[in-house]
C-alpha positions in Angstrom: 24.8 260.0 146.8 25.3 261.6 150.2 21.5 261.3 150.6 21.5 257.4 150.1 24.5 257.2 152.6 22.4 259.3 155.2 19.3 257.1 154.5 21.3 253.8 154.9 22.9 255.3 158.2 19.5 256.3 159.4 18.1 252.9 158.8 21.0 251.2 160.7 20.7 253.5 163.7 17.1 252.8 163.7 17.8 249.2 163.9 20.0 249.6 166.7 17.8 251.8 168.7 14.9 249.3 168.1 16.8 246.3 169.2 16.1 246.9 172.8 12.6 247.6 172.2 10.9 245.1 169.7 10.7 241.4 170.1 12.9 239.1 168.2 10.6 238.1 165.5 10.4 241.6 164.5 14.0 242.2 164.7 14.5 239.2 162.2 12.0 240.9 159.9 13.6 244.3 159.8 16.4 243.6 157.3 13.8 242.1 154.9 11.7 245.1 155.2 14.9 247.4 154.6 15.1 245.4 151.2 11.5 246.7 150.2 12.9 250.4 150.5 16.0 249.6 148.5 14.5 247.6 145.8 12.0 250.3 145.4 14.4 253.0 145.0 16.4 250.8 142.3 13.2 250.2 140.3 12.4 254.1 140.4 16.3 254.7 139.3 15.8 252.4 136.4 12.5 253.7 135.4 14.1 257.1 135.4 16.8 255.8 133.1 14.2 254.4 130.8 12.3 257.7 130.8 9.0 256.4 131.8 6.2 258.8 132.4 6.6 260.6 135.9 3.0 259.7 137.0 4.0 256.0 137.0 7.2 256.3 139.2 5.5 256.0 142.7 3.8 252.8 141.5 7.0 251.5 139.9 8.6 252.0 143.3 5.9 250.1 145.1 6.0 247.3 142.7 9.9 247.0 142.7 9.6 247.0 146.5 6.9 244.4 146.7 8.8 242.2 144.3 12.0 242.5 146.2 10.2 242.0 149.5 8.6 238.9 148.3 11.6 237.5 147.1 13.7 238.0 150.1 10.9 237.0 152.6 10.6 233.8 150.9 14.2 233.4 150.7 14.3 234.0 154.5 11.7 231.1 155.0 14.0 228.7 153.0 12.5 228.9 149.6 15.0 228.3 146.9 17.0 230.9 145.1 15.3 230.3 142.0 11.6 230.0 143.1 11.7 233.0 145.2 12.4 235.4 142.5 9.7 233.7 140.4 7.2 234.3 143.1 8.4 238.0 143.4 7.9 238.5 139.6 4.7 236.9 139.7 3.5 239.5 142.3 5.1 242.3 140.0 3.2 240.9 137.0 0.0 240.5 138.9 0.0 244.1 140.3 1.3 245.7 137.2 -2.1 245.1 135.3 -4.4 247.2 137.7 -1.6 249.8 138.0 -1.5 249.9 134.1 -5.2 250.3 133.9 -5.2 253.0 136.9 -2.5 255.2 135.1 -3.3 254.4 131.4 0.2 253.1 130.5 1.1 249.7 129.2 2.0 247.0 131.7 5.7 246.8 130.7 6.3 250.3 131.8 5.5 249.1 135.4 7.0 245.5 135.4 10.3 246.0 133.4 12.0 248.5 135.7 10.5 246.9 138.9 11.9 243.5 137.7 15.4 244.7 137.2 16.6 244.9 140.8 15.9 241.0 141.2 18.5 240.2 138.4 21.0 237.9 139.9 24.1 239.9 139.5 25.9 238.1 142.2 25.6 234.6 140.7 26.4 236.1 137.2 29.5 237.8 138.7 30.8 234.5 140.3 30.1 232.5 137.1 32.3 234.9 135.1 35.0 234.8 137.8 34.9 230.9 137.5 35.3 231.2 133.8 38.3 233.4 134.0 39.8 231.1 136.5 39.1 228.0 134.1 40.8 230.0 131.2 43.6 231.1 133.3 46.2 229.0 135.3 44.2 226.5 137.4 45.8 223.8 139.5 44.6 220.5 138.3 43.5 219.8 141.8 41.2 222.9 141.9 39.8 222.6 138.4 37.1 220.3 139.0 35.8 222.4 141.9 36.0 225.6 140.1 34.1 224.1 137.1 31.5 222.6 139.2 30.9 226.2 140.8 30.9 227.9 137.5 28.3 225.6 136.0 26.2 225.8 139.3 26.3 229.6 139.4 25.6 229.7 135.5 22.6 227.5 135.9 21.2 229.5 138.9 21.5 232.8 136.6 19.7 230.9 133.7 16.9 229.7 135.7 16.4 232.7 137.7 16.1 234.8 134.6 13.8 232.3 133.1 11.7 232.5 136.1 11.7 236.3 136.4 10.5 236.5 132.7 8.0 233.9 132.9 6.7 235.1 136.4 6.0 238.5 134.8 4.7 237.5 131.6 2.0 234.7 132.7 -0.2 236.9 134.5 -0.4 239.1 131.3 -1.4 236.1 129.3 -3.8 234.7 131.8 -5.6 238.1 132.1 -5.7 238.9 128.3 -9.2 239.4 127.1 -8.9 239.1 123.3 -7.2 236.2 121.7 -4.6 236.8 118.9 -6.7 233.9 116.9 -9.8 236.2 117.0 -7.9 239.2 115.5 -8.3 239.3 111.5 -5.2 240.5 109.5 -7.4 242.7 107.5 -8.0 244.8 110.6 -4.3 245.8 110.7 -4.3 247.0 107.4 -7.5 249.0 107.2 -7.0 252.7 107.4 -9.3 255.0 108.9 -10.1 258.3 107.2 -10.6 260.4 110.2 
C-alpha cells in the first residue's frame, strides 16, 4: 500500500515539475496517460486474484492500460460515457487475440481481467444511493428528481456493461476460423485410444 502511495505522489510531483516545461496540450494529456498506469495495475491485480498464469501478467497490464487509456481519451474528447468504454473494450478484445496466440493461453485470460477496471462503479453506486433514498423518507418535492437520477444512472450502468461485453466478444466472433455449424456432434463423443 505504501508503494502505491509513493507512486501516486511521485506522479503528482512529476506533473507539477513538468507544468513549467511542457506545452499546455501535453499537460492536458498527462492525467489521461496516468489512467493508463492505474488501469494496468488494476488489471494485473485482478489477474493475480483470478490466478492466471504468471507469463500473461505483463500483457494483461498492457491490455488494461490500453483499454482504460482509450476510454478516458475518448471521454476527454467528448465521446459519451457509454460509447467510450465500448471502444476501450473493443481495443482489449482485438489485442487479446494476438496476445493469446503469442502466450498460448485462451483470450478470456487476457480480456476479462483487463475489462474489470472499466466497470462503471461510480454510476452503480449512485444508482444504489438513489434507490435507498427512494425507499427512505424522501420529500415529495425531491422524489421526481431522485427517481430520474436513479433511472439515469441505472441505464448508464446497464448500457456500459452491455457495451463492455459486446466490445470484447465481437472481435472473438469475427476472427473465429471455424464455425459452430461445421462441427459435428460425433466429434465431441469420439474417444481417442492413445
